[in-house]
N, C-alpha and C positions, 0 to 999 in steps of 0.2 A: 476433824480429820487434818493432820497437818500438811501444809505446801508442798508436793516436790521442790527438791532441789534445785532444779532446772528453771522453774519457775522464781522459786524464790531469787536466784541468782540475776536472774532475766530483771526482776521487780526492782532490788537492790540497785543493779548498775541505771537503769532507767531514773531511777528519783533520787541517784545519789547526789544530785544538787537542786532539788527540790526547795522551795523555800520554806521557813519553819511552820508559818501558818497551813502549810498546806499538807503538812506529812503526817497527817492521822490517816492510821490503816481502817481498813474496813473489810468486814467478814460477814459472810451472808449467809445461813444455810439451807438450799430448797431440798424440794424429798429427791431429786435425781443426783443434786449437783453441788459443789458449792463454791463460792463465788468471794473474790478476794482483791485488793488493791491493794497497795503500799503506803500509797500519799494522795489523800482527795481533800480539797479544801471545803466542798460541802456533800456531805454522805450520801453513797449509792443506797439506792432502796428497793427492797423486792417488792413489787406492786401488785401480782397475783403468782400462782403456783398449782396448777390444776391440769389434771390429765397428761403430763409430760409435759406440760409449756410451761416455764418460769419467764415472767416479764420482770425484767430490771429496769429502774427510772437510775440514769447519767446525766446531774445536773451541771456539773461544770462546764461542758465544752457553750454550754448557753451562758454562763456566769463569764467567760473567758473572751468569748466571740466577739459581742458587739461592737459596731460600727456606730460612730453619733459625729458628727461632720459637718457642721451646719456653717465651719467657713474655711478659707483657702489650706490647703496642706494634703500631704498623704498620710494616712494612716493603717496600720498594717497588725493585726491580733492574730497570734498562736495559741493550739490547743495541742499537746499531746499528754495520753491516756494509757495507762496499761495495766489488763485486768484478766485474772488469774480463775481459769476452769477447771474442776477438776472433779470427773464422775464419781461417784458412792459405787460400793460395793455392789454389782448386780445390775449396771445401770451403764448405759450408755450414749453420746451425742448425736443424734441425725442431722442438725441442722442446727443453723443461727440466723439472727436478722439484725440489722442495726435500722430505724426509722425515725424520723423526726419531719420538722415543717419549719423552712427559713420565712422570715418575712422581712420586704426592704420597699422604701421610698426614694425616689429622685426628684429633683424640681430643681430646674434651672430658670432663674427669670429672664422673662424675655427683653426684648431694648425698647423704650418707647418710641412708637411708631414716627416716622420723620428725624428722630436722633441719630445720631452717629455715635455708635459703639460696638462694642463685643461680647456676644452672648458667651456666658460662663458654659461650665464644664462640671458634672457629676459622673462619677463612676465607680460600680462595686465589681467584684469578684470574691468568690468564695469556694471554699472544695473540702472535704471530710475524705480521709479515708479509712478503709478498717480490714487489718490482715491478721493472720495467725502464725501461731511457732508452734511446734512439737517439742517433745523431749529431746530429740534427735538434732535439734537445732534448724531443721528444716522448716519452709516455709510454706504455707498455703498460699493460692491465689487472691490477693487483693483485691477487694470492690471500693470503688469510688465513685462520688457525684461532686462534678463542680456546674458553677453557675454564674453569670455574667449580666449585670445591670438590672438586678430586680427590680420590679416595681410591681407590689402584688407579695403572693405567695408562692411557695415551691415546697411540694413536698415530695421525700423521696424514701427509699426502701433500698440497702444495701443488704445481699442476701452469700449466705456460703455455699448453695446447694445443696445437694443431697450429702449428710458426711455419715460413716461409719466408725468411729471415733471414740475410745475405752481410753482413761486416765487423763493427763492433765494435759491443758489447751492454753495458751498465753495470747490474749486480743489485744492489739495495738490498735489504736484509734487517732488519728493524727487530723488535724484541720489546721485553717488560716480565713482570715479574710482582710480583704485589701479594700482601700477607697480612695480617691481623690475626688475634690471638687476645687473650681474656681468660679470666684463672683462673676457678675456680670458688671459691666460698666458702661457708660454714656457720657456725654458731655452735651450741656445745655446753653449756651452763651457760655460765660464765665463761669460755670459750677460744672463742678465732676460730681457723678453720683454713681454709689457701688451695692448689688444687692446681692446678696450671700447666695450661692448654690448650696444646695443640702443633699446629701449622701448617707442613708440609714441602713443598716442592716443585721439581720440580729436571728438567733435563734429563737420561736417561737415559745418554745417551752423545753422540758430533760428528753434529750435521747433516750430511747426505749431499744433496750436491748432483750430478745425473744430467743431464747435456749429449748430447743427442741429436745427432749430425750425420751430414751423406752427401756424397759425392764428387760434385760438378757437372763437368762434362765440360768441357774449355776450349774456346775458338770454332773450332780448327784439329781436335779431335776430332767435333765437330757436323759440319763439313764432309768428313770422311772416313766418318762415320754416312752420311750424303748420298749420298754416293757412293756406299758400298757398298748402299745400297738402292735406287739407279739402278740397277746391276751387277746386282742381282739379280731387279729388275723385267724389265730387258731380256733375260736370260738366261729369266723365265717367258716372254714373248709368243714366241720363238725358241720354244718349245718346242711353245706351242698353235699356232705356226702349222706345225709338224712333224707 
């Protein structure tokens, strides 16, 4: 199925400046819809497609957002992806969600007891947001998740809520990670010592996009259903008369 013109235009605009190594398009066929992206560094895949629930793996955010900061300074990474969903004839999208899990560690060395010094700093921030755009260029509510100074794990799910949508839908996923670290320092007699603080933050695996679809009866199916209801109603009336 060929992507609608509006979505193709959005994809082309967003990825016009994408680097050559990330410009491989991806197309995936599922039962109730198709999935497309114009540029992908590591190809998205279809994990499962059962009973109107299609689950896609989105690996590129996990590749682009990790922070590894063992020494003094600032680090900042960003990610942006646009994905086109297009329902197949006879289907509609009833909702979608994005799930994943962050992992992070922070470490600040202590100043040895009895010595003069300055305790270091380790800090991280991260956020992901998921929004949608319709063919008439109108937007849908954006879901987002943010965290700070993670030392452990943090799972999340962003959800669209109930939908009743037929046709094309462009999903935009944006994210960033930010970190800062400063070493601990102290003096012992004539000696100056430094111990690095560390700030690490990463997505533990590919993000998972789950799209829910349901079949929509074709017009002739509605006509057959109405005819069947009329027949059942007629039989019921005859029984009552008897």
